[in-house]
N, C-alpha and C positions, 0 to 999 in steps of 0.2 A: 550419572559421568560422561555417557558417551554424548549423551545432548549438551554439555557442556563443552564436554570436545567439537563437535558438532560447530556449535553458533560461534565457539574461536577460527574455524576451519569455513566457515560460510564471512564472518566476516574479513577475513583477507580476501574473499572473492565476491564480495558486492560488487554490481554491475547498476549503476544506474542507467536507464531506459527513457529515451528518448525516441521512440521508433517513428517512422513514417506517419504510423497509423493513427497513433496520438496525438502527435504535432497536426494532423488536417483536425480533428476536433476542439482539443486542448491546449492550443500553444503555448498556454502562460502553464502546465504542469507537467510535472514529471514523476512518473513510477518508477520503482524500483522493485529486480529481481534479482536472482543470486544465481552469478555466473559460474559456470560448471555443476550447475544440479540438474538431473530430469529436463529435455523443453529448452530450455533457456536460449541454445544456441536458435534453434527453433522460433520460440516469443520476436527475439532481436531482429532475427528477421524475414520476420513478418508470415511466416510460416504459422499458419496460428493452428487450422486443423492439424495439422502436424504433430505440434507441442500437447494440444490440448489432449490427441488420444494417446500421448504416452502416459502425460499426465495421470490421464483417468485411466491405466490400462489395468491397473492391477491395486490390489485396498493395501499390500505395502507401499506402492507410490503414492497415494492419497494420503494414508495418515504420517507421511513427510513433513514434517515442518516448511522445509525449502520448497518442496512441492506444493501444497497449500500458497504460498506466497506468487511462486512463478504461475498457478493457474488462475489467482485472481487477476495476475497483468494480463494473462492468456485471453481470458472471459470480457474482460475489460475492452484488450485492442479489437476483440473478434465482435464488439457491441454486445454482448449477452450482460447486460447489464444486472438482474436479478442474480445471476451463477458468480457476475462479478463478484458482488456485495458478499453474498454468503460469502465463497471461498478467503473474501479477507478476514472477514469477522472468525471463520475458524482459523488462521491463521493467527490472527492476534490471542484466541484464545488458549491456542495451543502455547506463545508465548506466555502469558499470565499463570498457565495452571504448574509454571517452572518454577519448583521452592527454593529460594533466595537466587531470585533476577539478580544479574550482575549489567554493570555500564551497557555492558555489549548489547545482551540481552533488553535492556531497554532502550535500545536503537535500535535494532531490528522490529519491535515492536513499534517504537514509533514511526516507521518507514510503512508500517502495514496500515498502523490509522489512515496515514498522510494518503496511501494504495486506496484505501478504501475512499476518502474524502473524495476523489477524483471520481470514483463509482457512484458513488451520492449524485457527486455534481452533473454528473451525466442523466443519471436519474432526473436529475432537476429538483431534485431535494437540496438546496439551498440550504437550508439553517442547518441541515446534519450535514453536511459535509464543512460547513462552517467549524459545527463542535468535531469533529473528526482530524481538522485542521490544526484547532487551537488544541484537543488535544495531543496532536501529536509532536508539537512545541512544550507543551509543560512536561511531558515525557523526556524529549530529547530535541536541542534544538542544534540543527546541523543546517546543511545548504537545502539540501532536498524539501522539511519540514518547515525551516522559517521561507522556502521561495514560493512555494504550494500556499503557506499562509497568506504571504504578502498578494498575491493573484488571486486569490477569493475575496480576499479585502477592495480589493479596487473594484471585483467586476460586481457587487455586491451594493445593495444605498447605504447609508449612512446608517439608516434606522435599522436594518437586518445587521449589522456589524456591533455597531454600539448599544444593548443590551439594557447596562448600565446606567440607572436613572436615580441621582440623589436630588432630596428634594432641598431647597436653603432657605433662608428665614427672611 
């Protein structure tokens, strides 16, 4: 029950972030962090080392869903691709493990798939990034997920985007 209350609070304070460090490398992609959660101010102000330190300071912080989501973005902006993808996956798994996921949980899960898609794009795992962006849109179509999927489709050759082929007579 606490997690559900927390999710409701998060939704009211979700902050979409496209800070200069993200814009410098991925002008077409956006990521989302939880406003008001540990490290969010540091991350959005570009003080990544401070944000990461706060987010990894204690076991309690690391297990908290919002910390996992924010850590994903902090690592992404600090160009720690492996750590970023892992933190995004942890955030996705923590949400998907919630029983009776409601619409808000699905929305947040979609944002995490989208964040992980950006991390995978940065690792040049284009097919995996595309799969994450598609999964994000399938879970919840919102401005961030739709825009990121559209952006990767513009960057990929048509053969990588359109993988379904039908035979005709």
